[in-house]
TIMARGU-447411 format. One record per atom (N, C-alpha, C, O): x, y, z. Coordinates in steps of 0.001 Angstrom, whole numbers, plus 500000, padded with zeros to 6 digits. Example, Ala and Ser with C-alpha at 12.3 -4.5 7.8 and 13.67 -1.06 7.14 Angstrom:
513190494310507800;512300495500507800;513200496700507800;514236496681508465;512850497750507080;513670498940507140;512900500030507870;513409501138508039;
END
This chain:
519592484974511679;518317485305512282;517646486444511574;516436486416511347;518449487490511207;517882488637510566;517323488273509169;516332488846508719;517982487309508497;517519486910507156;516144486236507257;515280486425506401;515967485459508305;514653484774508467;513543485819508732;512427485695508229;513871486819509511;512851487858509807;512511488633508533;511350488969508303;513523488919507701;513237489640506482;512438488770505500;511585489294504783;512685487498505452;511907486597504609;510488486505505090;509554486481504288;510315486454506384;508916486438506956;508202487753506619;507024487757506263;508923488851506736;508345490151506427;507919490207504942;506833490690504622;508762489721504069;508428489692502642;507223488813502339;506367489163501527;507174487645503017;506018486754502822;504750487422503320;503721487338502651;504785488073504452;503599488751504970;503175489895504070;501980490145503919;504117490588503474;503814491683502539;503080491114501299;502103491703500837;503540490000500780;502896489413499609;501551488811499938;500659488809499090;501372488290501169;500066487855501581;499115489030501722;497940488894501383;499562490157502198;498760491356502251;498351491888500870;497248492394500664;499286491747499952;498922492141498565;497857491250498025;496932491739497377;497937489929498262;496941489013497765;495565489278498385;494549489197497694;495529489596499693;494270489938500342;493692491234499790;492479491343499616;494530492203499516;494097493486498960;493521493303497557;492509493915497213;494152492481496767;493674492245495432;492302491537495454;491401491867494684;492184490587496335;490893489861496486;489840490828496909;488729490762496384;490107491719497816;489101492702498290;488771493660497193;487631494113497084;489786493996496339;489530494900495233;488607494246494200;487750494913493620;488781492954493975;487966492279492975;486529492042493429;485584492227492662;486375491621494714;485060491244495171;484397492355495994;483384492100496646;484926493555495983;484307494649496721;482952494978496117;482824495108494900;481956495111496956;480600495338496507;480387496813496127;479719497115495138;480954497712496911;480711499113496644;482042499771496215;483116499178496306;481917500985495760;483080501773495363;483939502097496550;485156502220496412;483340502242497726;484080502555498907;484987501386499292;486130501584499704;484460500164499153;485289498966499410;486491498932498511;487589498595498953;486308499273497264;487390499204496327;488439500309496582;489637500102496385;487950501498497029;488887502534497322;489739502203498544;490934502495498586;489095501587499538;489836501151500745;490856500093500394;491968500092500921;490465499160499474;491410498175499028;492627498792498324;493769498390498549;492350499761497479;493464500435496777;494360501194497764;495582501206497622;493747501815498747;494533502521499753;495362501511500565;496509501798500909;494797500332500876;495570499301501573;496709498795500725;497785498506501247;496500498684499440;497580498217498551;498685499243498461;499857498888498328;498330500496498531;499412501538498526;500219501474499769;501440501617499712;499581501259500925;500312501184502161;501223499930502165;502363499977502629;500704498852501653;501526497636501558;502692497838500600;503801497374500864;502452498517499509;503553498762498544;504609499714499158;505792499611498832;504192500620500030;505146501452500723;506020500637501623;507213500924501726;505487499621502289;506291498745503144;507178497899502270;508294497578502679;506735497519501076;507573496754500151;508779497582499667;509893497072499546;508526498865499397;509618499793499035;510621499962500164;511830500015499937;510106500046501373;511004500231502560;511829498938502779;513003499010503142;511210497755502558;511940496541502704;513041496408501638;514142495929501910;512701496850500416;513698496781499372;514847497783499639;516005497508499324;514505498935500219;515543499936500548;516480499324501608;517690499545501557;515958498594502519;516800497996503542;517667496849502959;518837496701503313;517089496082502100;517842494934501546;518911495419500574;519993494835500513;518635496460499821;519622496961498840;520609497915499436;521666498153498852;520291498482500607;521218499424501211;521096500841500632;521894501719500961;520134501052499804;519925502390499176;518741503055499868;517584502818499523;519059503891500849;517997504470501622;517346505694500998;516511506357501614;517748505983499749;517014507027499021;515583506559498647;514707507377498367;515377505261498650;514064504726498374;513077505026499482;511867505008499256;513584505307500701;512679505726501757;512044507050501405;510866507248501703;512762507966500787;512168509240500325;511063508952499263;510004509579499264;511341508019498395;510357507650497409;509069507132498073;507962507495497676;509241506285499081;508090505753499820;507290506869500525;506060506841500542;507985507818501086;507327508928501774;506534509771500814;505406510156501123;507085510070499662;506370510861498630;505180510067498128;504099510623497937;505369508759497912;504271507922497449;503134507880498471;501959507899498102;503489507824499761;502486507833500785;501693509127500827;500472509122500983;502416510247500685;501777511572500660;500816511717499479;499696512204499640;501254511296498301;500415511349497132;499189510447497249;498100510815496810;499366509280497835;498280508364498025;497223508949498998;496016508829498791;497725509560500019;496794510183501014;495979511266500337;494764511331500523;496632512128499544;495959513210498859;494972512691497809;493938513315497570;495288511546497178;494400510977496177;493133510425496877;492025510609496374;493292509772498000;492132509226498748;491259510379499231;490033510290499177;491863511436499692;491051512636500068;490276513218498869;489107513577499013;490888513311497737;490203513809496570;489072512935496133;488003513424495768;489297511618496166;488244510708495801;487070510737496805;485904510666496417;487402510840498067;486367510912499116;485521512202498952;484303512196499130;486201513269498616;485482514561498402;484573514438497152;483431514897497152;485116513806496092;484278513629494901;483083512761495180;481986513075494718;483249511666495927;482096510820496222;481103511526497183;479897511284497129;481610512356498015;480684513090498922;479819514078498138;478634514232498433;480377514715497190;479578515665496339;478602514923495432;477522515429495127;478977513747495013;478222512990494086;476923512451494751;475894512346494083;476965512129495997;475795511551496636;474925512527497317;473905512149497893;
END
């Protein structure tokens, strides 16, 4: 039963990646593309967490946390840059 749930979780993660890439490609404004990139980073964090669970190496959870923090700071920096530009 747990294997089926993990397979469903993996499939949903990859569907989210596909939706994020589509949004990144067809985004009309720069803000749409930034939101798509932020969504892809959140999805990749969940992919790292799933891999950590499957491999039994929970050190990858620390990697996911650091990646999330850096992603958050990058989005803040980009938002501040766009605010000053307009």
